[in-house]
C-alpha positions, 0 to 999 in steps of 0.5 A, spaced: 412 804 551 410 799 546 415 793 545 418 794 538 416 788 533 422 783 532 423 781 525 421 774 524 424 769 524 428 771 530 432 764 530 433 759 525 429 752 526 436 749 527 438 754 533 430 753 536 432 746 536 438 747 539 435 751 545 429 747 546 433 740 547 439 743 551 441 740 558 435 742 563 430 744 558 423 740 557 425 737 550 432 735 553 434 729 549 439 723 550 441 717 546 439 710 548 439 703 545 432 701 542 432 694 540 440 694 538 439 701 535 442 707 538 436 712 538 435 719 540 429 720 545 426 725 550 430 725 557 424 727 560 418 723 557 414 719 562 415 712 562 409 709 560 401 710 560 400 707 567 404 713 569 399 718 565 393 714 568 395 716 575 395 723 573 387 723 572 386 723 580 390 730 580 385 733 576 379 732 580 372 735 578 374 738 572 370 736 566 374 731 562 369 728 557 363 732 554 358 728 550 352 730 547 349 733 554 353 728 558 359 730 562 364 726 565 369 729 570 376 726 571 375 723 578 369 719 576 373 717 569 378 715 574 374 711 578 370 708 573 377 706 569 380 703 576 373 699 577 373 696 570 381 694 570 379 690 576 374 687 572 378 685 566 384 682 571 379 679 576 374 677 572 377 675 565 384 674 567 387 679 563 395 680 565 400 684 562 401 683 555 394 680 553 390 684 548 384 688 549 380 690 543 376 696 542 371 697 537 366 702 538 365 710 536 367 715 540 363 714 546 366 716 553 366 708 554 372 708 549 376 712 553 374 708 560 376 702 556 382 704 553 385 707 560 383 701 564 386 696 559 393 700 559 393 701 567 394 694 568 399 693 562 394 690 557 396 691 550 390 696 547 387 694 540 383 700 537 379 697 531 376 701 525 369 702 527 367 703 520 369 696 518 364 690 516 363 684 520 368 680 517 373 686 518 372 687 525 372 679 526 379 679 523 382 684 527 380 681 533 382 674 531 389 676 528 391 680 535 389 674 539 384 679 543 382 676 550 377 681 551 373 686 546 369 692 548 364 694 543 358 698 542 351 696 540 352 697 533 359 693 532 355 688 536 350 687 531 355 687 526 359 681 529 353 677 531 354 672 525 362 672 527 361 670 534 362 663 533 369 664 530 372 669 536 376 665 541 375 671 547 374 670 554 369 676 554 365 681 550 363 687 553 358 692 550 356 699 551 350 702 549 347 696 547 339 697 546 338 690 545 336 686 551 339 680 552 346 681 550 347 674 548 354 672 549 356 679 551 356 683 558 353 689 559 359 695 560 354 698 566 354 691 569 362 692 571 362 700 573 354 702 574 351 708 571 355 714 570 351 718 575 354 713 580 361 713 578 363 718 584 361 712 589 366 707 586 373 706 589 379 709 587 384 705 590 391 703 587 391 698 582 397 692 582 403 695 579 404 691 572 411 693 572 411 696 565 417 699 562 418 704 556 419 699 551 414 694 553 408 693 548 402 698 549 398 698 542 396 695 536 393 699 531 391 696 524 393 699 518 390 697 511 395 693 507 397 694 500 396 687 499 392 682 503 389 683 510 390 689 514 397 689 519 397 691 526 402 696 527 405 694 534 406 700 538 410 701 545 409 705 551 415 709 549 412 710 542 406 713 546 410 718 550 414 720 545 408 723 541 406 726 548 412 730 548 412 732 541 405 734 541 407 741 545 414 742 540 411 746 534 408 751 539 414 752 543 418 752 537 414 757 534 414 762 540 422 762 540 422 763 532 417 769 534 422 772 539 418 770 545 419 766 551 415 760 552 411 759 559 413 755 564 408 749 565 402 751 570 398 746 573 393 752 575 393 755 568 386 755 565 383 749 562 384 747 555 378 745 551 378 741 544 373 738 540 374 731 538 372 730 531 377 724 528 376 717 531 379 715 537 381 708 533 386 713 529 393 714 531 391 722 531 385 721 535 388 717 541 396 718 541 395 726 539 389 728 542 386 723 548 393 722 551 395 729 551 388 732 553 388 727 559 395 728 561 394 736 561 387 736 564 384 738 558 376 738 556 375 733 550 368 734 547 366 728 543 360 728 537 356 722 536 357 724 528 361 729 525 357 735 523 360 742 521 353 745 524 354 741 530 361 743 531 360 750 530 354 750 536 359 746 540 365 751 539 360 756 542 356 753 547 363 750 550 367 756 549 372 751 545 379 753 544 381 748 539 378 744 533 381 741 527 382 733 524 383 732 517 383 738 512 376 736 510 373 738 516 376 745 517 373 746 510 366 744 512 366 749 518 369 755 514 364 754 508 358 753 513 352 758 511 351 759 518 358 760 520 357 768 522 351 766 526 356 763 531 361 766 536 367 762 535 372 767 538 374 762 543 378 758 538 385 759 539 388 754 534 386 749 529 390 743 527 390 738 522 393 732 518 392 726 515 390 728 508 393 733 503 391 740 504 390 745 499 395 751 500 389 756 500 386 753 507 391 757 511 389 764 508 382 762 509 383 760 516 386 767 518 381 770 514 375 767 518 379 766 525 384 772 525 387 770 532 388 763 530 395 760 528 393 754 524 398 748 524 398 741 520 403 735 520 405 729 518 405 722 521 403 715 520 400 709 524 407 706 524 410 713 527 405 713 532 402 720 529 407 726 529 413 726 525 413 733 522 409 739 524 408 746 521 405 751 525 404 759 525 408 763 521 412 757 518 406 754 516 404 761 513 410 762 509 410 754 507 403 752 506 405 747 501 410 743 507 408 739 512 414 742 516 420 740 519 421 733 523 421 734 531 428 733 534 428 726 536 426 724 529 431 723 523 429 723 516 432 721 510 430 721 502 432 715 498 432 712 491 429 705 489 435 702 492 435 705 499 441 710 497 440 717 500 439 722 494 442 729 494 439 734 498 432 737 495 432 731 490 425 727 490 425 720 493 422 716 498 422 718 506 425 714 511 424 715 518 428 713 524 426 715 532 423 713 538 416 714 535 417 708 530 413 702 532 416 695 533 413 692 527 407 689 525 404 684 529 406 677 528 408 679 521 416 678 521 416 678 513 412 685 513 416 688 519 423 686 515 420 689 509 418 696 512 424 697 517 431 697 515 436 698 521 431 702 525 429 706 519 421 706 517 420 706 509 414 711 509 412 709 502 411 717 501 415 721 495 418 727 498 423 732 498 426 736 503 429 743 503 435 746 506 431 748 513 429 741 513 421 742 511 418 736 508 414 737 502 410 731 501 409 730 493 406 723 492 405 716 495 409 710 493 404 706 495 398 705 492 393 708 496 389 714 497 386 718 503 379 720 503 377 725 508 383 722 513 381 715 511 386 711 508 384 707 502 388 702 499 387 701 492 388 694 491 383 692 496 377 696 492 380 693 486 379 686 489 372 687 490 371 689 483 374 683 480 370 679 484 364 681 480 364 676 474 363 682 469 369 685 471 375 683 466 380 688 469 380 694 474 384 700 476 382 704 482 385 711 482 384 718 486 379 723 484 381 730 487 376 733 492 376 740 495 374 738 501 375 731 502 382 731 499 381 725 495 375 721 493 375 713 490 374 713 483 375 706 478 376 704 471 373 698 469 374 693 463 368 689 462 369 682 460 367 680 453 359 678 452 358 680 459 354 687 462 353 690 468 351 697 470 355 702 474 350 702 480 350 694 480 358 694 481 357 699 486 352 695 490 356 689 489 362 693 492 358 695 498 357 688 500 364 686 500 368 693 503 366 699 508 362 704 505 367 709 505 371 705 500 366 704 495 368 708 488 364 715 487 365 714 480 366 707 476 368 708 468 366 702 464 370 701 458 370 695 453 377 696 451 383 694 455 386 699 460 393 702 458 399 699 461 407 699 460 411 695 457 412 691 464 404 690 464 403 695 469 397 699 469 399 706 467 395 709 473 398 716 472 394 716 465 388 714 468 388 719 474 388 725 469 382 721 465 378 721 472 380 729 474 374 730 470 369 727 475 373 732 481 368 734 486 363 729 484 363 725 491 360 728 498 362 734 501 
C-alpha cells in the first residue's frame, strides 16, 4: 500500500536544526573559544586539510578528475601530490606556514598543487587567473609566497614582472614555450600523468596542524586600493565541508524523510565544475567536498553551455551549477533537447543575484531536480546560508536560513541591531569567518567586530530566519559571479586625461545578473570616444571589468548635498542599456 504523502513542512526550520545538531548526530555542535571568542562549531568536523588529503588513498582507482579526455584517478592524484609535496619541502624549503601561490586555470595540476601544499602545512594562495600581470604580481608579492604554481598563460603575463618576485621557485604546468627561463616545468617533479601510478605513496612528515592554523589566503578586491588577502584557517575550511551537506539533510527532514547514513559503498557522486578553483565556491565547496567524498569532478577548459551539455550526457553527471548565469545559459541552449540530461539530480548556484523565475525554469526542464542556492563571501569561507528544495520553491527570492553554526544579526549604520524584519547590514559570526586580512590589521579591525564580520550587504531576515539580500552597502557589482568593485574601474577611467568625473554602476543583465556600466563627464576642451575609453580601461584592468557601456556627458554628474554622486539616479538612467553585454 502506498504511503500517504505528508503535508509539507513536517517540521519547522528550528526543529530541523534541533534534531540535526543534537548529541550523537552528524551535525552535533559544541562551543569552543576561537581567538578569545566563544563560538559554536561542528563537534565532528575533521581537524584540518591534511586529514582530508589522506582520505584520497581510500578511493583507489576511482576517477577523481576528468579534463578534456584526460582521466586522473584518486590513487594517481594522491601519489602525484605526495611527490610534489616532497619537492616543495626538500627542493624549495617550504615549511608549515609558508605561502604557496597557485595562478592557473582549472587544470588537474591545480588540484595536485593545492593538496601538495596543504599536506605539508603550507598556506595555499589561490590567485584570480583572470588578472593582469601587475595584478598577479601584486598578490604573489603581498602574500610573500615562497613558491608559485602557474600555467603557460599566466607565466607569459608574469614575465615582465619576474624581476620583482622574491620567490624560491616558479613551477609552470602546461607551458608550451621552451625553455621556461626562470621557471621549472611541473612535469620535472612528478613526471607525466601516465606514470603517476609508479610514484611513491609513502607517508609525508606530519606538519603538526591544528584547526586554527592558517590554511589559505584568497584575495578579494577591495573597495579602495589594492586587493586584500582573506586569511582562512583549517577550521574555516572544515566547517564549510560539513556545511555543504546540511541543506540536503534539512530538506529531507522538512519533507518527513529519514536522512540516510553515510555509505562508502554508495554510487559515486559526479559534478561538472564550472566555476574557477581560485574562488571560495570552487575550492571550499566543490574541490574539497568532492575529494573528501570520493566524487568525480569534471573540468572544462573554458565555460561553454553546449560543451556542458555534452559532458553531462557523456559522463552521466549528477550535478552542475555555478553562478545563475551558467544555469540560464544551459536552460536556454538551442541544443538542450538534443542531449540526455536525465542523470542530473541537483543544480546549485550562488555568487550573484538570481531571478526568482529561474527556479520554475529549472523545474520545467529538470523535473526531478531540487534546485538550491546560497549566500556566502570569501570572508565566510563560502557557505553562510542555504536555500534548497521546497524551501527554495516557496521563497525563490531568499538566500535561505543560515547553517546552524553561524549566527546572523542585522544592524543599522551605528552597529546597533534593528528590529526583526527591518532592513540593515548583515553581520555574520561563526567558525567559517576568516581570521582577518593578511598583513592588514586596520582593514581587519574595520571588517570584524568581536568576531562579527560586517558583510556590507543590506538584508532583511523573516520570522523563520530566511535571509533576503536587498542591496550592497559596499560599492560593488557582480558580473556572472565575478566581484567587480566600482572604485577600481572608476580609477582606470580617471586615468584618462579627458575624464573629469566618473561613476560606475550596474546594468541589469538577465543571464549575467549585472554588467559594468559607466557615466563619464568629459573635461572642458577635451574629447574622447566611448571606444577609445574602453580601450584605455582594458589596458589597465582585467577585461571582464571593462564597461560594456560608457555614457559620455558634458554636464556634471548628479550629487547630493554632501558631494556624493547619486548612483541610484544613475542606475535608473542606465537601465535602458539592460542586456547590452555578452550572454
